[in-house]
C-alpha positions, 0 to 999 in steps of 0.5 A: 832392447830388452834387459835379457837381450841386453844380460846375453849381450854383455855376457857374450861380451865378457866372454869375446873379450877374453877369447873364450873359455877354450884359449884360457890358461888354466891354473893348476895341474891337477896335482894339488887341491889348492887353493889356487890363486886366479884373477880376482878369486881363490878356489881350492878343492876340500873333503870332509875325510881324506878317504873313501871306502866302498858303498860310502858316501862323502862330503866335499866342497869346491870353495871359491873366495871372492876378493871384494866387489867381485862375484860369481854365480849361482844356478840361474845366474839371472839376467847375465853371466854363468855359473861355475861348471867342474868336469871331473876324472874319477878311477873306476868305482868312485864317482861325483855328483853335480855341483850343489849351489846354496842360497843366493843373493840378489846382485844388481848390476845397472839396469839387470839383476844377477843372482850369485855370490859375494866374498866367498862361496862353497858348492858342496857335491858328494863323492861315491865309492862302489865295490870296484874301488880298489884299495889303495892311493886314488887320485881324483881331478877336477876342470873346473871353470867359471864367470868372476864379475864385477862392473867387468867379467873375466872368465876363469879355468883351474886344475884341481887334484887331491888324493884319497885313500880307498879303505877296504871298508868303513874305520872304526872311528868314524861316527856315523852321525857325525856332521860336517864342519867348516867351509862344507858344514856351513854350505850344507846348511845354505842349500835350500830345502825341501818345505817342511810338513804342512807347508805349501806353494801356490801360483797363479797367472795373471797377465803380468804377474806370477803371484806365489803364495807360500803357506807356512809359519815361518815368519821373517822380514825378507822373503825373496823369489829365485827362479830356477828356470831362465826367461820367467820373471823380470829378474829386476823389477821389484818383488812386492810382498804381502804377509798374512798370518800364516804365510806370504804373498810375493807379486813377481812381474813376467818376463817380457820373452815369456809367451805363454804360461809354463806348466809349473814353477821351479823356484826358490823363496828365500828368507832373511836369516839366508836359508830357503824353500826350494819347491815346483808348484803347478801355474794356475790361471784361476784368479788367486784365493782370497786369503786372511789378509791378501786382497779380503777387506774382512781382514783388518790388516788388509783393510789398513794397507788399502786405507793406508794407501789411500791415504798416501794416493789423497796426499800425494795429490793434494801435492801434486797441486804444486807440481810445475805442471798443475800449479799454473792451472789452479793458480789461474781457477783461483784467480777466476775466484777472486774475480768472481768474489760478487757471484752467488754462492750456490753458483760457485761452489757448483763450479768447484764441483764441476771442477772436482768431477771432470779431474775424477771423470779424467781419473776414471778414464786414465785407469779404465784404460790402464786395466784395459791394456793390462788385461791385454798384457801390457805393462803400463803405469801413471803417465803412459801416454809419456810413451806416445811421440805424438801427446808428447808433442801435442802436450808440449806445443799446448803448455808452450802456448799455454806459457806464452800467453801467461807470459803475456805475449798474446791474451788467451783470456782467463776465461778461455784458458779455464776452459781449455777450448770455446767450451766456457764462452757457452756454459761456465759450468762446462768450462769449470769441467773441462778445466779439470780435464785440462789439470789431469791432462798437464799432471801426467808428466809430474809424479808428487812425493808419496803418490808413486808408491801409492800408483805402483800398489794400485796397478798390482791391485784388483780393478776396484782397489785401483780405482779407489787409489785413483780417485783419491788421487783424483780427490786430493788433486780436486781439494784445493779449489773445491774448498776455496769454492766452498768457502769463499770468503777465504778468498779474502785472505788474497790481494784485491785484483789488480796489477799484481795478478799480471806479474804473478801471471808472468812469474808463474809461466816459468813453470811451464816453460820448465815443463816444456823444455823437460817435455822436448827431451823426452820427445827426443829420446823417444823420437830418436837422434834428431827427436829435439831437435824436431821439437825445437823446429816445432815450437818455433813454428807455433811462434810464427804462427 
């Protein structure tokens, strides 16, 4: 079930549990502006002046004060929720605009992301009077409804009212340039503004993302995008921001429900001091322009960023050798190197090159498949093979047999295990190559520290950057054995071959059995309620064989 449907069900459940808005007993009788106490909040009607006059416009606001941990919603509530509404009853000649919504904040709720307000918020609106407004007293009334949420959501209603003096003309003491103060003044300053002069927004669509590029001199450390329309972006997805001289680019993952690109994107870009820009921009399917600092190798900042992630990827690949999925393979190759200490140096180095080539080629194959699937609109990442029950079952069975062999249950042999088949008996270099392939395959369930950020960055970049970063991971994974093969003298620090090798092999098998347990759990989650039982029966069948 995707996040949007989960959000809809949660919102529906909240309304159903409360028997719907229509059956809620409202607080207030329309005679007072409040504040009125409702569940987990108070609500109040406020105005800038206690009067109106013909041809005049007046600021007013609907003030919500919330209990700690509770929130109400923005115009687009996000994955679940509903914004407040107000229905007005006015005398002839007086009207009210729709509520205006200040810049919201992101409100994570489990796997969902809502947009709204905590602590308190004022929704400003404008009262307007025409020549039809009769001098004297005028009573205005607002029927307000809302949804207030924390871990649960509760609908609420209130009826607020206020008496205003209708004056025949503008009072002499009223200042023309008077700025609103208090809650109304703060709320008006929190409303999104149009783009300033000289600023512009360009939106490019890829199969998986919207790239929103804001050209503006404004500086900030936090930039967030909020869509006015639902089902356009994955609200809970991380919004990656790239800064460059003169603007920012925000990467937005497309919503799963979005079947075709909208003609335009109506959005809000929030800056770190709480204010933001509202914009509408046409959506282009053309490739995003290379601008200084974003996707351009001629810019020092962009180049430094790519080199930084290349370094993280390389270090992550090195650390990946210590993960329980990969360490046994590297360990067996190191033992094979100890046993072949008498071979020519050139031959040992050739084994290292073949092993490295096996890893690099395997990583390139994975990247090529990822890019092809990404071009088709799939959202996949490192370890995507683990979404296939068949692949998980085969990998678990292989590692289970691998572990049994290391534990001494039967002897496959170092040369055979280092190949992953009968290839080693035919060609030693072929065996080293396929050991690299094997190391890559068994590495897919693992993600080393530093590696996750680099791969996440790579999958949102152009193809050449993706290939470069995955190649850096591959080279880091191959580095330890490659160094030992280039400098065989370093193997002298290892003990001579003997009984200790068998003991260490048995100990190493524990890492593989731990990985198998985790893969069985993954298989169970993919296959259904009886998935774990199925996996255990298959592994038991291997034992009988």
